C-alpha positions as CSV (number, residue, x, y, z in Angstrom):
1,M,-106.6,65.7,25.0
2,K,-106.3,66.6,21.3
3,T,-102.5,66.5,20.9
4,P,-100.9,63.0,20.9
5,L,-97.9,62.3,23.1
6,L,-94.7,60.5,21.9
7,V,-92.5,59.1,24.6
8,T,-88.9,58.5,23.8
9,Y,-86.9,56.2,26.1
10,A,-83.2,55.9,26.3
11,L,-81.2,53.3,24.3
12,I,-80.1,51.8,27.6
13,N,-82.6,49.4,29.2
14,R,-86.2,49.3,28.0
15,E,-89.2,51.5,28.0
16,T,-91.1,48.9,30.0
17,M,-90.0,50.8,33.1
18,L,-93.0,53.1,32.5
19,D,-95.4,50.2,32.7
20,L,-93.7,47.9,35.2
21,Q,-96.4,47.4,37.9
22,P,-100.2,47.7,37.6
23,D,-100.4,50.1,40.5
24,R,-97.4,52.2,39.5
25,S,-97.7,52.6,35.8
26,V,-97.0,55.9,34.1
27,V,-98.4,54.5,30.9
28,Q,-101.7,53.5,32.5
29,T,-102.0,56.9,34.3
30,F,-101.5,58.7,30.9
31,L,-104.1,56.4,29.2
32,N,-106.6,56.8,31.9
33,S,-106.4,60.6,31.5
34,G,-107.3,60.4,27.8
35,I,-103.8,61.0,26.3
36,D,-103.3,59.5,22.9
37,L,-100.0,57.8,23.7
38,Y,-97.2,56.5,21.5
39,M,-93.9,55.1,22.6
40,I,-90.7,54.2,20.7
41,D,-89.5,50.7,21.0
42,W,-85.8,50.8,20.0
43,G,-85.6,47.0,19.9
44,Y,-82.3,45.1,20.3
45,P,-79.6,46.3,18.0
46,T,-77.5,43.6,16.4
47,R,-74.0,43.8,14.8
48,Q,-75.4,45.1,11.6
49,D,-76.6,48.2,13.5
50,R,-73.1,49.2,14.7
51,F,-72.9,52.0,12.2
52,V,-76.3,53.6,13.2
53,T,-75.6,57.2,14.4
54,I,-77.3,59.8,16.5
55,D,-78.4,61.4,13.3
56,D,-80.1,58.2,12.3
57,H,-81.9,58.0,15.6
58,V,-83.1,61.6,15.7
59,N,-83.6,62.7,12.1
60,G,-84.3,59.1,10.9
61,Y,-86.2,57.0,13.4
62,M,-87.7,59.8,15.4
63,G,-88.4,62.0,12.4
64,N,-90.2,59.2,10.6
65,I,-92.3,58.3,13.7
66,V,-93.3,61.9,14.3
67,D,-94.4,62.2,10.6
68,F,-96.3,58.9,10.9
69,I,-98.2,60.2,14.0
70,L,-99.0,63.6,12.3
71,A,-100.3,61.8,9.2
72,K,-102.3,59.3,11.2
73,T,-104.0,61.7,13.6
74,G,-104.2,64.8,11.3
75,V,-102.7,67.1,13.9
76,P,-100.0,69.7,12.9
77,Q,-97.9,69.1,16.1
78,V,-97.2,66.4,18.7
79,N,-96.2,66.6,22.4
80,L,-92.7,65.1,22.9
81,M,-91.5,63.5,26.2
82,G,-88.0,62.1,26.6
83,I,-86.4,60.0,29.4
84,C,-82.6,60.1,30.2
85,M,-80.7,59.7,26.9
86,G,-84.0,59.7,25.1
87,G,-84.7,63.2,26.5
88,T,-81.4,64.3,25.1
89,F,-82.5,63.0,21.7
90,C,-85.9,64.9,22.2
91,A,-84.1,68.2,22.9
92,I,-82.0,67.8,19.8
93,Y,-85.1,66.9,17.7
94,A,-87.1,69.9,19.1
95,A,-84.2,72.2,18.3
96,L,-83.9,71.0,14.7
97,H,-87.7,70.7,14.0
98,P,-89.5,73.1,16.4
99,E,-92.4,73.5,14.0
100,K,-93.5,69.9,14.7
101,I,-93.5,70.0,18.5
102,K,-96.2,71.6,20.6
103,N,-94.8,70.9,24.1
104,L,-91.6,69.3,25.3
105,I,-91.1,67.3,28.5
106,T,-87.7,66.1,29.6
107,T,-87.1,63.8,32.6
108,V,-83.7,63.0,34.1
109,T,-82.2,64.3,30.9
110,P,-78.5,65.1,30.7
111,T,-77.7,68.2,28.7
112,N,-74.7,69.6,30.6
113,F,-71.9,67.1,30.8
114,D,-69.3,69.4,32.4
115,T,-69.7,68.2,36.0
116,D,-67.8,65.9,38.4
117,K,-70.9,65.1,40.3
118,G,-71.4,61.4,39.7
119,L,-68.7,58.9,39.0
120,L,-70.2,58.1,35.6
121,H,-69.3,61.5,34.2
122,I,-65.7,61.1,35.4
123,W,-65.4,57.7,33.8
124,M,-66.9,58.7,30.5
125,R,-64.4,61.5,30.1
126,A,-61.6,59.0,30.4
127,I,-63.0,56.0,28.5
128,D,-61.4,54.8,25.3
129,T,-64.5,54.5,23.1
130,D,-62.5,53.6,20.0
131,K,-61.0,50.5,21.7
132,I,-64.4,49.3,23.0
133,I,-66.2,49.8,19.7
134,D,-63.4,48.4,17.6
135,T,-63.5,45.3,19.8
136,F,-67.2,44.7,20.2
137,G,-68.8,46.6,17.3
138,N,-71.6,47.8,19.6
139,L,-71.5,48.7,23.3
140,P,-72.6,45.4,25.0
141,G,-75.5,45.6,27.4
142,D,-73.7,43.4,29.9
143,F,-70.7,45.7,29.8
144,M,-72.9,48.7,30.7
145,N,-74.6,46.7,33.5
146,L,-71.3,45.9,35.1
147,G,-70.3,49.6,35.0
148,F,-73.6,50.7,36.6
149,L,-73.2,48.2,39.4
150,L,-69.6,49.4,40.0
151,L,-70.9,52.9,40.5
152,N,-72.3,51.9,43.8
153,P,-71.3,48.3,44.5
154,A,-72.0,48.1,48.2
155,R,-75.6,49.1,47.7
156,L,-76.4,47.5,44.3
157,M,-74.5,44.2,44.8
158,I,-74.8,43.6,48.6
159,D,-77.4,45.7,50.4
160,K,-80.1,45.1,47.8
161,Y,-79.9,41.4,48.1
162,V,-79.7,41.4,51.9
163,G,-82.9,43.4,51.8
164,F,-84.4,40.8,49.5
165,F,-83.6,37.9,51.9
166,E,-85.0,40.0,54.8
167,N,-88.3,40.5,53.0
168,M,-88.8,37.1,51.3
169,G,-92.0,36.5,53.2
170,S,-93.7,39.4,51.5
171,K,-95.3,38.4,48.3
172,S,-95.7,42.0,47.0
173,F,-92.0,42.8,47.9
174,V,-90.8,39.8,46.0
175,E,-92.9,40.5,43.0
176,N,-91.7,44.1,42.8
177,F,-88.1,43.0,43.4
178,V,-88.2,40.4,40.5
179,R,-89.8,43.0,38.2
180,M,-87.0,45.4,38.8
181,E,-84.3,42.8,38.5
182,K,-85.8,41.6,35.2
183,W,-85.9,45.2,33.9
184,I,-82.4,46.1,35.1
185,F,-80.7,43.2,33.3
186,D,-82.8,43.5,30.1
187,S,-80.2,45.7,28.5
188,P,-79.9,46.0,24.7
189,D,-76.6,46.8,23.2
190,V,-76.0,50.4,22.1
191,P,-75.0,50.9,18.4
192,G,-71.3,51.5,18.2
193,A,-71.3,54.7,16.2
194,T,-74.0,56.2,18.5
195,F,-72.0,55.4,21.6
196,R,-68.8,56.7,20.1
197,Q,-70.4,60.1,19.3
198,F,-72.4,60.4,22.6
199,A,-69.2,59.8,24.6
200,G,-67.1,62.1,22.5
201,D,-69.4,65.0,21.6
202,F,-71.4,65.0,24.8
203,Y,-69.5,63.7,27.8
204,Q,-66.0,64.7,26.6
205,K,-66.6,67.9,24.7
206,N,-70.0,69.0,26.2
207,L,-71.1,70.5,22.8
208,L,-74.9,70.4,23.3
209,I,-75.3,73.0,26.0
210,Q,-72.8,75.2,24.2
211,N,-74.9,75.1,21.0
212,K,-71.9,73.6,19.1
213,L,-73.3,70.1,18.5
214,E,-73.7,69.1,14.9
215,I,-76.2,66.4,13.9
216,G,-76.7,65.5,10.2
217,G,-74.6,68.5,9.1
218,R,-76.7,71.0,11.1
219,R,-75.9,72.9,14.2
220,V,-78.2,72.1,17.2
221,D,-79.2,75.5,18.7
222,L,-81.2,75.1,21.9
223,K,-82.5,78.6,21.5
224,N,-84.7,77.1,18.7
225,I,-86.7,75.3,21.5
226,T,-89.4,77.9,21.8
227,M,-92.3,75.6,22.7
228,P,-93.2,75.1,26.5
229,L,-90.7,73.0,28.4
230,L,-91.2,70.9,31.5
231,N,-87.9,69.6,32.9
232,F,-87.9,66.9,35.7
233,Y,-84.8,65.6,37.5
234,G,-83.9,63.7,40.7
235,M,-82.1,65.4,43.6
236,Y,-80.3,62.1,44.5
237,D,-79.7,60.8,40.9
238,H,-76.2,59.3,40.8
239,L,-76.4,58.6,37.0
240,V,-77.7,62.0,35.8
241,P,-77.1,64.4,38.7
242,P,-79.0,67.7,39.0
243,E,-76.0,69.6,37.7
244,A,-76.3,67.7,34.4
245,C,-80.0,68.7,34.0
246,N,-80.7,72.1,35.6
247,M,-79.1,74.3,32.9
248,L,-81.6,73.3,30.1
249,T,-84.4,75.7,31.0
250,Q,-81.9,78.7,30.9
251,A,-80.4,77.5,27.6
252,V,-83.6,77.2,25.5
253,G,-85.5,80.0,23.8
254,S,-88.9,79.2,25.5
255,T,-90.6,81.8,27.7
256,D,-92.5,78.9,29.4
257,A,-89.9,76.7,30.9
258,E,-90.1,75.0,34.3
259,D,-87.8,72.9,36.4
260,I,-89.2,70.3,38.9
261,T,-86.9,68.6,41.4
262,L,-87.9,65.4,43.1
263,D,-86.2,64.0,46.2
264,T,-85.4,60.7,44.6
265,G,-83.0,58.8,42.4
266,H,-82.8,58.0,38.7
267,I,-85.5,55.4,38.7
268,G,-87.6,56.4,41.7
269,I,-89.3,59.1,39.6
270,Y,-91.1,56.4,37.7
271,V,-91.6,53.6,40.2
272,S,-91.9,55.0,43.8
273,S,-95.5,55.3,45.1
274,K,-95.1,58.9,46.2
275,C,-93.6,60.2,43.0
276,Q,-96.3,58.3,41.1
277,R,-98.8,60.6,42.8
278,E,-96.9,63.7,41.7
279,F,-95.0,62.9,38.5
280,A,-97.6,61.7,35.9
281,P,-100.5,63.8,37.3
282,K,-98.3,67.0,37.0
283,I,-97.5,66.2,33.4
284,I,-101.2,65.6,32.6
285,R,-102.2,68.9,34.2
286,W,-99.4,70.7,32.5
287,L,-100.3,69.3,29.0
288,R,-104.0,70.0,29.5
289,E,-103.3,73.7,30.3
290,R,-101.4,74.0,27.0
291,D,-103.7,71.8,24.8
292,G,-105.8,74.7,23.6
293,A,-105.1,76.6,20.4
294,L,-102.3,75.6,18.1
295,R,-98.9,77.0,19.1
296,P,-97.8,79.2,16.2
297,A,-95.0,77.6,14.2
298,P,-91.8,79.5,14.6
299,A,-90.4,81.5,11.8
300,V,-88.2,79.5,9.5
301,A,-84.5,80.3,9.3
302,V,-81.6,78.6,7.5
303,A,-79.6,76.5,9.9
304,D,-75.8,76.9,10.3
305,E,-74.2,74.1,8.3
306,T,-70.6,73.4,9.1
307,V,-70.5,69.8,8.1
308,G,-70.9,68.9,4.4
309,E,-91.1,44.1,20.8
310,Q,-92.8,43.6,23.9
311,P,-96.2,45.4,23.9
312,S,-97.6,47.0,27.1
313,P,-100.6,45.4,28.7
314,A,-102.3,48.8,28.3
315,S,-104.4,48.1,25.3
316,R,-104.5,51.6,23.9
317,L,-100.8,52.2,23.9
318,Q,-99.4,52.5,20.4
319,R,-95.8,51.8,19.5
320,P,-94.6,52.7,16.0
321,S,-92.4,50.0,14.5
322,R,-88.8,50.9,13.9
323,P,-88.5,52.7,10.6
324,S,-85.5,53.1,8.3
325,P,-83.2,56.1,8.8
326,G,-83.9,59.2,6.8
327,K,-82.9,62.8,6.7
328,R,-85.6,65.5,7.4
329,P,-85.7,69.1,6.0
330,A,-83.5,71.6,7.7
331,R,-85.6,74.0,9.7
332,T,-84.9,76.0,12.7
333,S,-86.2,79.2,14.4
334,P,-84.6,82.5,15.4
335,E,-83.5,83.3,18.9
336,R,-86.1,84.4,21.5
337,P,-85.4,86.4,24.7
338,R,-83.8,84.4,27.6
339,P,-86.6,83.0,29.8
340,A,-87.1,83.4,33.5
341,R,-86.7,80.0,35.1
342,K,-89.4,78.7,37.3
343,E,-88.5,76.0,39.8
344,Q,-90.7,73.8,41.9
345,A,-89.7,71.3,44.5
346,I,-91.9,68.3,45.3
347,N,-91.0,66.6,48.5
348,P,-91.9,62.9,48.6
349,S,-92.0,60.7,51.7
350,L,-88.9,60.3,53.8
351,T,-89.4,56.5,53.5
352,Q,-88.0,55.7,50.0
353,V,-88.6,52.5,48.3
354,M,-85.6,50.4,47.4
355,Q,-85.9,51.2,43.7
356,E,-85.3,54.9,44.3
357,T,-81.6,54.2,45.1
358,I,-81.0,52.6,41.7
């Protein structure tokens, strides 16, 4: 495949989820298919990172990494894939810099925050972010973990461990359980300024889907996303419910936009055996079908300005180091006709693995 793929994980937890088990590794599946794969390792923010903003992440870190890949490989565009909050960042980047993105893939990506489906959305609209950030500087990873556990305490704090004791005699079960536990509680802090803006502009004001979000002094217009879009989400996701994901394909300017719904939860898309047979292979086929001629760069228009460490075992995986923040040139594209949305449902086995409920 000629075009490299850059995977952007969320700031919450770690990108190692995509390479957690030898037989259920999204990373290894991508590499085996010949994809030139890059992943962003956000690292572990410290107190000195508390003023890092969404603009720094998107136009700074992501922008520098995309430019690095383009310079290294000599290609004019990259494929971009985002997961959860990382998918939200990817949608923003693609809207601000559409000329650099050939294809966009979003998975369990929240873009519409005006929903009462899922307790997290209700909590986030009422949370006092100023008090939290003024107290801690950053949003502590342990604070987030406690909140996630309280979203479904009976299942995540009781049933899960009962299941562990009932299956302690199974070596493979214990190995998978320990891998998941290690990943769940490997939670970096989120920079304070980033969390403050994400809670305020996204969860509380829902600016992104309305094309009213401003990043780095530029308005984020989702209609500028004219490249092909593949949007995955889980039917039983209690963190990012379908209502938070399924409006994106109608909001963008692409005429090649597709929704795929999987009967699983937030993490099951990446770790369940059934979804592994559907998820990564679908992405590979979809990218290969669109890896031919260069997608013409969209016409350039002036944007609205209203505001003045742990490498994967897969040896060919490349992770750009964390660059310094920087501002990228302001480029957007004009509106395209509203696309017709395609939706495909993939029905996995009725027997779900334990991780699918997380």
